[in-house]
C-alpha positions as CSV (number, residue, x, y, z in Angstrom):
1,X,0.0,0.0,0.0
2,X,2.8,2.4,0.9
3,X,4.7,1.5,-2.2
4,X,1.6,2.1,-4.3
5,X,1.1,5.6,-2.7
6,X,4.8,6.4,-3.3
7,X,4.4,5.5,-7.0
8,X,1.2,7.6,-7.3
9,X,3.0,10.5,-5.7
10,X,6.0,10.1,-8.0
11,X,3.7,10.1,-11.1
12,X,1.8,13.1,-9.9
13,X,5.0,15.0,-9.3
14,X,5.9,14.5,-13.0
15,X,2.6,15.8,-14.3
16,X,1.9,19.2,-15.9
17,X,-1.0,21.3,-14.9
18,X,-4.0,22.4,-17.1
19,X,-3.9,26.1,-16.4
20,X,-4.1,27.8,-19.8
21,X,-7.4,29.3,-20.7
22,X,-8.5,30.6,-24.2
23,X,-7.3,34.1,-23.5
24,X,-3.8,32.9,-22.6
25,X,-3.6,30.3,-25.3
26,X,-4.3,32.9,-28.0
27,X,-1.5,35.2,-26.8
28,X,1.0,32.4,-26.4
29,X,0.6,31.6,-30.1
30,X,0.8,35.2,-31.1
31,X,3.8,35.8,-28.7
32,X,5.7,32.9,-30.3
33,X,5.5,34.2,-33.8
34,X,5.7,38.0,-33.5
35,X,9.4,38.5,-32.8
36,X,12.6,39.0,-34.6
37,X,11.3,37.5,-37.8
38,X,9.1,40.5,-38.5
39,X,10.9,43.2,-36.4
40,X,14.5,42.6,-37.5
41,X,14.9,40.0,-40.3
42,X,12.1,41.5,-42.5
43,X,14.4,44.4,-43.3
44,X,17.0,42.0,-44.9
45,X,14.2,40.2,-46.7
46,X,12.9,43.5,-48.2
47,X,16.4,44.3,-49.5
48,X,16.8,40.9,-50.9
49,X,13.5,40.5,-52.7
50,X,12.3,44.1,-53.2
51,X,8.9,45.4,-52.0
52,X,6.8,43.2,-54.4
53,X,9.0,40.2,-53.7
54,X,8.6,40.4,-49.9
55,X,4.8,40.6,-50.2
56,X,4.7,37.5,-52.5
57,X,6.9,35.6,-50.0
58,X,4.7,36.6,-47.0
59,X,1.4,35.9,-48.8
60,X,2.5,32.4,-50.1
61,X,4.1,31.5,-46.8
62,X,0.9,32.7,-45.0
63,X,-1.3,30.5,-47.2
64,X,1.0,27.5,-46.4
65,X,0.9,28.2,-42.7
66,X,-2.9,28.6,-42.8
67,X,-3.2,25.0,-44.1
68,X,-0.7,23.8,-41.4
69,X,-2.5,25.6,-38.6
70,X,-5.8,24.0,-39.6
71,X,-4.2,20.6,-39.9
72,X,-2.6,20.9,-36.5
73,X,-5.9,22.3,-35.0
74,X,-7.8,19.2,-36.1
75,X,-5.4,16.9,-34.4
76,X,-4.7,19.0,-31.3
77,X,-8.4,19.6,-30.5
78,X,-9.2,15.9,-30.8
79,X,-5.9,14.6,-29.2
80,X,-4.4,17.4,-27.1
81,X,-0.9,16.6,-26.2
82,X,2.2,18.4,-25.0
83,X,4.0,15.9,-27.3
84,X,2.1,17.4,-30.3
85,X,4.1,16.6,-33.4
86,X,6.0,13.8,-31.7
87,X,2.9,11.8,-30.8
88,X,0.9,12.6,-34.0
89,X,3.8,11.4,-36.2
90,X,4.5,8.4,-34.0
91,X,0.9,7.2,-33.9
92,X,0.0,7.9,-37.6
93,X,3.2,7.7,-39.6
94,X,6.2,6.1,-38.0
95,X,7.5,6.1,-34.3
96,X,11.0,6.9,-35.7
97,X,9.7,10.0,-37.4
98,X,8.0,11.1,-34.2
99,X,11.2,10.6,-32.3
100,X,13.2,12.7,-34.8
101,X,10.5,15.4,-34.8
102,X,10.5,15.6,-31.0
103,X,14.3,16.2,-30.9
104,X,14.1,18.6,-33.9
105,X,11.5,20.7,-32.2
106,X,13.3,20.9,-28.9
107,X,16.5,21.9,-30.8
108,X,14.6,24.3,-33.0
109,X,13.2,26.4,-30.2
110,X,16.3,26.2,-28.0
111,X,18.3,27.7,-30.9
112,X,15.5,30.2,-31.6
113,X,15.7,31.4,-28.0
114,X,19.4,31.9,-28.5
115,X,18.7,34.0,-31.7
116,X,16.1,36.1,-29.8
117,X,18.6,36.8,-27.0
118,X,21.2,37.7,-29.5
119,X,18.8,40.0,-31.2
120,X,17.9,41.6,-27.8
121,X,21.5,42.5,-27.2
122,X,21.7,43.8,-30.8
123,X,18.7,46.1,-30.0
124,X,20.4,47.4,-26.8
125,X,23.3,48.6,-29.0
126,X,20.8,51.2,-30.3
127,X,21.1,53.0,-27.0
128,X,24.4,51.7,-25.8
129,X,26.5,51.2,-29.0
130,X,29.8,50.3,-27.2
131,X,28.3,48.1,-24.5
132,X,29.3,44.4,-24.3
133,X,26.9,41.8,-25.8
134,X,27.8,39.4,-23.0
135,X,26.2,41.7,-20.4
136,X,22.8,42.0,-22.2
137,X,22.7,38.3,-23.1
138,X,23.1,37.4,-19.4
139,X,20.4,39.8,-18.4
140,X,17.9,38.7,-20.9
141,X,18.5,34.9,-20.4
142,X,17.9,35.5,-16.7
143,X,14.6,37.3,-17.4
144,X,13.3,34.6,-19.8
145,X,14.3,31.8,-17.6
146,X,12.7,33.5,-14.6
147,X,9.3,33.9,-16.4
148,X,9.4,30.2,-17.3
149,X,10.2,29.1,-13.8
150,X,6.8,30.4,-12.7
151,X,3.7,28.1,-13.0
152,X,2.2,27.5,-16.4
153,X,-0.5,30.1,-15.5
154,X,2.2,32.6,-14.4
155,X,4.1,32.1,-17.6
156,X,0.8,32.5,-19.5
157,X,0.0,35.8,-17.8
158,X,3.5,37.2,-18.4
159,X,3.3,36.2,-22.0
160,X,-0.2,37.7,-22.3
161,X,0.9,41.2,-21.3
162,X,4.2,41.1,-23.2
163,X,2.2,40.1,-26.4
164,X,-0.4,42.7,-25.7
165,X,2.2,45.4,-25.7
166,X,3.8,44.4,-29.0
167,X,0.5,43.8,-30.7
168,X,-0.8,47.2,-29.6
169,X,2.3,48.9,-31.0
170,X,2.2,47.1,-34.3
171,X,-1.4,48.4,-34.7
172,X,-0.2,51.9,-33.8
173,X,2.7,51.5,-36.3
174,X,0.2,50.5,-39.1
175,X,-2.0,53.5,-38.2
176,X,0.9,56.0,-38.0
177,X,2.4,54.6,-41.3
178,X,-0.9,54.9,-43.0
179,X,-1.3,58.5,-41.8
180,X,2.1,59.4,-43.2
181,X,1.2,57.8,-46.5
182,X,-2.0,59.8,-46.8
183,X,-0.4,63.1,-45.9
184,X,-2.1,63.5,-42.6
185,X,1.2,64.2,-41.0
186,X,3.7,66.9,-42.2
187,X,6.2,64.2,-43.3
188,X,6.6,63.2,-47.0
189,X,6.4,59.5,-47.9
190,X,7.9,57.8,-50.9
191,X,4.8,55.8,-51.5
192,X,4.7,53.6,-54.6
193,X,7.7,55.5,-56.1
194,X,9.8,53.1,-54.0
195,X,8.2,50.3,-56.0
196,X,9.7,51.5,-59.2
197,X,13.3,52.4,-58.3
198,X,16.2,50.1,-59.2
199,X,15.1,46.5,-59.8
200,X,11.8,47.0,-57.9
201,X,9.3,45.6,-57.3
202,X,11.1,42.3,-57.6
203,X,14.7,42.7,-56.8
204,X,16.7,39.7,-58.0
205,X,13.7,38.3,-59.9
206,X,12.1,35.1,-58.6
207,X,15.4,33.9,-57.1
208,X,15.2,37.0,-54.8
209,X,11.6,36.1,-53.9
210,X,12.6,32.5,-53.2
211,X,15.4,33.7,-50.9
212,X,12.9,35.7,-48.9
213,X,10.7,32.6,-48.2
214,X,13.1,31.4,-45.5
215,X,12.8,34.7,-43.6
216,X,9.1,34.8,-44.1
217,X,8.9,31.2,-42.8
218,X,11.0,32.2,-39.8
219,X,8.6,35.1,-39.2
220,X,5.6,32.7,-39.1
221,X,7.3,30.1,-37.0
222,X,5.7,29.9,-33.6
223,X,2.1,29.7,-34.8
224,X,2.4,25.9,-34.2
225,X,3.1,26.6,-30.5
226,X,-0.6,26.2,-30.0
227,X,-0.1,22.4,-30.4
228,X,2.3,22.3,-27.5
229,X,0.2,24.5,-25.3
230,X,-2.9,22.3,-26.0
231,X,-1.5,19.9,-23.4
232,X,-1.9,22.5,-20.7
233,X,-5.1,24.0,-21.9
234,X,-8.1,24.0,-19.6
235,X,-10.6,23.0,-22.3
236,X,-8.7,22.1,-25.5
237,X,-11.7,20.8,-27.4
238,X,-13.2,24.4,-27.3
239,X,-10.1,26.6,-26.8
240,X,-8.0,25.1,-29.7
241,X,-10.6,25.7,-32.5
242,X,-11.1,29.3,-31.2
243,X,-7.4,30.0,-31.2
244,X,-6.9,28.5,-34.6
245,X,-9.7,30.7,-36.1
246,X,-8.5,33.9,-34.5
247,X,-4.7,33.8,-34.2
248,X,-3.7,33.1,-37.7
249,X,-5.6,35.9,-39.4
250,X,-4.4,38.4,-36.8
251,X,-0.8,37.4,-37.4
252,X,-1.2,37.4,-41.2
253,X,-2.8,40.9,-41.1
254,X,0.0,42.2,-38.8
255,X,2.8,40.8,-41.0
256,X,1.5,41.7,-44.5
257,X,0.3,45.2,-43.6
258,X,3.6,45.9,-41.7
259,X,5.9,44.9,-44.5
260,X,3.7,46.6,-47.1
261,X,3.8,49.9,-45.2
262,X,7.6,49.6,-44.7
263,X,8.0,49.1,-48.4
264,X,6.2,52.3,-49.1
265,X,8.0,54.4,-46.5
266,X,11.6,53.2,-46.9
267,X,13.4,52.2,-50.2
268,X,14.6,48.6,-50.4
269,X,18.0,50.0,-51.5
270,X,18.5,51.6,-48.0
271,X,22.0,50.7,-46.8
272,X,20.6,50.0,-43.3
273,X,18.4,47.3,-44.7
274,X,21.2,45.9,-46.8
275,X,23.6,45.5,-43.9
276,X,23.9,41.9,-42.5
277,X,25.0,43.4,-39.2
278,X,21.6,44.9,-38.5
279,X,21.7,47.5,-35.7
280,X,18.1,48.7,-35.9
281,X,14.7,47.4,-37.0
282,X,13.1,48.5,-40.2
283,X,10.3,49.7,-38.0
284,X,12.8,52.1,-36.3
285,X,14.3,53.1,-39.6
286,X,11.0,54.3,-40.8
287,X,10.5,56.7,-37.9
288,X,14.2,57.9,-38.1
289,X,13.8,58.6,-41.8
290,X,10.8,60.8,-41.1
291,X,12.5,62.6,-38.2
292,X,10.4,61.1,-35.4
293,X,13.3,60.4,-33.1
294,X,11.3,59.9,-30.0
295,X,9.0,57.4,-31.7
296,X,12.0,55.5,-33.1
297,X,13.3,55.0,-29.5
298,X,9.9,53.9,-28.4
299,X,9.5,51.4,-31.2
300,X,12.9,50.0,-30.4
301,X,11.9,49.6,-26.7
302,X,8.8,47.7,-27.9
303,X,10.8,45.6,-30.2
304,X,12.9,44.6,-27.2
305,X,9.7,43.5,-25.4
306,X,8.6,41.6,-28.5
307,X,11.9,39.8,-28.7
308,X,11.7,38.8,-25.0
309,X,8.2,37.6,-25.6
310,X,9.1,35.4,-28.5
311,X,12.1,34.1,-26.4
312,X,9.7,33.5,-23.5
313,X,7.3,31.4,-25.7
314,X,10.2,29.5,-27.3
315,X,11.7,28.6,-23.9
316,X,8.2,27.3,-22.9
317,X,7.9,25.2,-26.1
318,X,11.3,23.6,-26.0
319,X,11.1,22.9,-22.2
320,X,7.8,21.1,-22.7
321,X,9.1,19.0,-25.6
322,X,12.2,17.9,-23.7
323,X,9.9,17.0,-20.8
324,X,7.8,14.9,-23.1
325,X,10.8,13.1,-24.6
326,X,11.8,12.2,-21.0
327,X,8.2,10.9,-20.3
328,X,8.7,8.7,-23.4
329,X,12.0,7.4,-22.1
330,X,14.1,9.0,-24.9
331,X,16.2,11.1,-22.6
332,X,17.2,10.6,-18.9
333,X,14.3,10.6,-16.5
334,X,15.7,13.6,-14.6
335,X,14.2,15.8,-17.3
336,X,10.6,14.7,-16.6
337,X,10.9,16.0,-13.0
338,X,8.2,18.6,-12.4
339,X,8.2,20.9,-9.4
340,X,5.1,21.7,-7.3
341,X,4.2,24.6,-9.7
342,X,4.0,22.2,-12.6
343,X,7.2,23.4,-14.2
344,X,9.7,20.8,-15.7
345,X,12.6,22.6,-14.0
346,X,15.4,20.4,-15.2
347,X,14.2,20.5,-18.8
348,X,14.1,24.3,-18.4
349,X,17.7,24.4,-17.2
350,X,18.9,22.2,-20.2
351,X,17.1,24.5,-22.6
352,X,18.6,27.6,-21.0
353,X,22.1,26.1,-21.5
354,X,21.5,25.8,-25.2
355,X,20.1,29.4,-25.3
356,X,23.5,30.5,-24.0
357,X,24.8,30.1,-27.6
358,X,23.8,33.7,-27.7
359,X,27.0,34.5,-25.8
360,X,28.8,33.8,-29.1
361,X,27.7,37.3,-30.0
362,X,30.5,38.6,-27.7
363,X,33.1,36.8,-29.9
364,X,31.8,36.9,-33.5
365,X,29.6,40.0,-33.6
366,X,26.0,40.2,-32.7
367,X,24.6,40.5,-36.2
368,X,26.7,37.6,-37.5
369,X,25.6,35.3,-34.8
370,X,22.0,36.4,-35.2
371,X,21.9,35.3,-38.8
372,X,23.7,32.1,-38.1
373,X,21.1,31.1,-35.6
374,X,18.2,32.2,-37.9
375,X,19.5,29.8,-40.6
376,X,19.8,26.9,-38.1
377,X,16.4,27.4,-36.5
378,X,14.5,28.2,-39.7
379,X,15.2,24.8,-41.3
380,X,14.1,23.1,-38.1
381,X,10.9,24.9,-38.2
382,X,10.2,23.8,-41.8
383,X,11.0,20.2,-40.8
384,X,8.4,20.5,-38.0
385,X,5.8,21.8,-40.5
386,X,6.6,18.8,-42.8
387,X,5.8,16.6,-39.9
388,X,2.4,18.4,-39.2
389,X,1.4,18.1,-42.9
390,X,2.1,14.3,-43.3
391,X,0.7,13.5,-39.8
392,X,-2.6,15.2,-40.6
393,X,-2.8,13.5,-44.0
394,X,-2.5,10.1,-42.3
395,X,-4.6,11.1,-39.3
396,X,-7.7,12.0,-41.4
397,X,-7.1,9.0,-43.8
398,X,-7.0,6.6,-40.9
399,X,-10.0,8.3,-39.2
400,X,-12.2,7.9,-42.2
401,X,-10.9,4.4,-43.1
402,X,-11.9,3.2,-39.6
403,X,-15.5,4.4,-40.2
404,X,-15.4,7.2,-37.7
405,X,-17.8,10.2,-38.2
406,X,-16.1,13.5,-39.1
407,X,-18.8,15.3,-37.2
408,X,-17.3,14.0,-34.0
409,X,-14.1,16.0,-34.6
410,X,-14.1,19.2,-32.5
411,X,-12.5,21.1,-35.4
412,X,-12.5,20.1,-39.0
413,X,-9.7,21.4,-41.3
414,X,-10.8,22.6,-44.7
415,X,-9.3,21.5,-48.0
416,X,-8.3,18.0,-47.2
417,X,-6.4,16.2,-48.8
418,X,-5.1,19.0,-51.0
419,X,-4.3,21.5,-48.2
420,X,-1.8,19.3,-46.3
421,X,-0.3,17.9,-49.5
422,X,0.3,21.5,-50.9
423,X,1.8,22.6,-47.6
424,X,4.1,19.5,-47.6
425,X,5.2,20.3,-51.1
426,X,5.9,23.9,-50.4
427,X,7.9,23.1,-47.3
428,X,10.0,20.6,-49.3
429,X,10.7,23.2,-52.1
430,X,11.7,25.9,-49.6
431,X,13.9,23.5,-47.6
432,X,15.6,22.4,-50.8
433,X,16.3,26.0,-51.9
434,X,17.1,27.4,-48.5
435,X,20.6,28.6,-49.6
436,X,20.6,28.5,-53.4
437,X,23.0,31.4,-53.3
438,X,25.7,29.0,-52.3
439,X,25.7,27.5,-55.8
440,X,25.5,30.8,-57.7
441,X,29.2,31.7,-57.7
442,X,32.1,30.1,-59.5
443,X,32.9,28.1,-56.4
444,X,30.4,26.5,-54.0
445,X,30.1,28.2,-50.7
446,X,30.6,25.2,-48.4
447,X,30.6,27.3,-45.3
448,X,27.2,28.8,-46.2
449,X,25.8,25.3,-47.0
450,X,26.9,23.9,-43.6
451,X,25.4,26.9,-41.7
452,X,22.1,26.6,-43.7
453,X,21.6,22.9,-43.8
454,X,23.3,21.5,-40.6
455,X,19.9,20.7,-39.1
456,X,18.9,18.4,-42.0
457,X,21.5,15.7,-41.6
458,X,21.0,15.8,-37.9
459,X,17.3,15.2,-38.3
460,X,17.8,12.4,-40.9
461,X,20.4,10.7,-38.6
462,X,18.0,10.7,-35.7
463,X,15.2,9.4,-37.8
464,X,17.1,6.6,-39.5
465,X,19.1,5.8,-36.4
466,X,16.0,5.2,-34.3
467,X,14.4,3.3,-37.2
468,X,17.4,1.0,-37.5
469,X,17.7,0.4,-33.8
470,X,14.0,-0.3,-33.1
471,X,13.1,-1.8,-36.5
472,X,10.1,0.5,-36.8
473,X,7.8,0.4,-39.8
474,X,5.1,2.6,-41.3
475,X,2.0,2.5,-39.1
476,X,-0.9,0.7,-40.7
477,X,-3.9,2.9,-40.9
478,X,-6.2,0.1,-39.6
479,X,-4.0,-0.1,-36.5
480,X,-4.2,3.6,-35.6
481,X,-5.8,4.2,-32.2
482,X,-8.2,7.1,-31.7
483,X,-9.4,8.6,-28.5
484,X,-10.0,11.9,-26.8
485,X,-6.5,11.8,-25.4
486,X,-3.3,9.7,-26.0
487,X,-3.1,7.0,-23.3
488,X,0.5,8.0,-22.6
489,X,-0.5,11.4,-21.3
490,X,-0.8,12.2,-17.6
491,X,-1.9,15.5,-16.2
492,X,-2.8,17.1,-12.9
493,X,-6.2,18.5,-13.9
494,X,-6.6,20.6,-10.7
495,X,-7.6,24.2,-11.4
């Protein structure tokens, strides 16, 4: 009896808590995606592809992400799991694929957090140009780790207000930019004249547009966080569909309108946009160009908040995935330890150690490290999206084949089977051409190829290595198990 009680207590101590309501769930998804991709990397993308090219890249990527979000929403609402892509791929495709996707997603967000921290120190150089990056990295890592050491509800509340600030300012930026364009303010705007200078609107032709897809994809990455957060949602069958319907369109509106206004207010040929060692955001450059110095400082402060928010959400996602890998026995059991507040504290520490890659900024230059990390994490994000697409294709196919009623699904994704297949194809194309520039010169840029594609061989090695060791095979659709929740999940459902 005593031993049974001890085992029960041990299991309970390793459970997460369902503390995230619909309001917090929406902001977590928004917080994970509105970060350096739109605030910093978008400037480099505008220079690369021109004003028309960047809009095409964001619109096409947005369509792909819409299909992926609805695919994920269908699975997550029916089978809410912190394991998300891991468990969907393992149950409906191949356990080896699920294993590799789990590791890939943990690595993806751990590296993304490092890029956010690196970007935060970059933004601080706007006010303190000669300050050491090491100091700012240490400060911001401490802040992000501190937020995540709170309970899931505490983390959610912190993320809600951080996201609220940056969403509010993006809206203000759109309104202010529109006012400048329509002559409501005394400042003169370039308008569509910037769409006709040089090689605009499509700088570099379709190759330039293609190159902007990676940055556009990086900007949208984080929308899939809703799948991870589903495992700690109070009522996933209702909250997930609501979040899917609301969050994506808000993000698409913010991204497309923002880059469109920037393209009308600042020329794509601007040296500041062209620099790989970015010191200020294109949002800030817009205000500086029109002499609104105070507003430029304010925007930079909000960008700092946005970066910390994205890093905060990324730390949450990677910590939960590492916890789930431990629950499945793929990493030492120490990482499934959960404290009394429902936080997998050892998984948080491990993720924080990876985020310390941001300290490389002190040795190689902040801008250089930032773009290194973007390349590494972007490819991981596209691999995760591939997993979502193929998992949903198999999920729905198995569901129908077993004679289950589609009306019983809490959320039904539109466009099946064409939507997941199209998203899968687009992801493959973008991954294949991530760094086409490496082949454009007389000699292949091997250094660039390694930086851009290092995540791909790691993923393939994890997948094939697990498959060889455990002799896994493609899951038969007739053997797929459906239920309101995977049997391997365990939660403390106290509110």
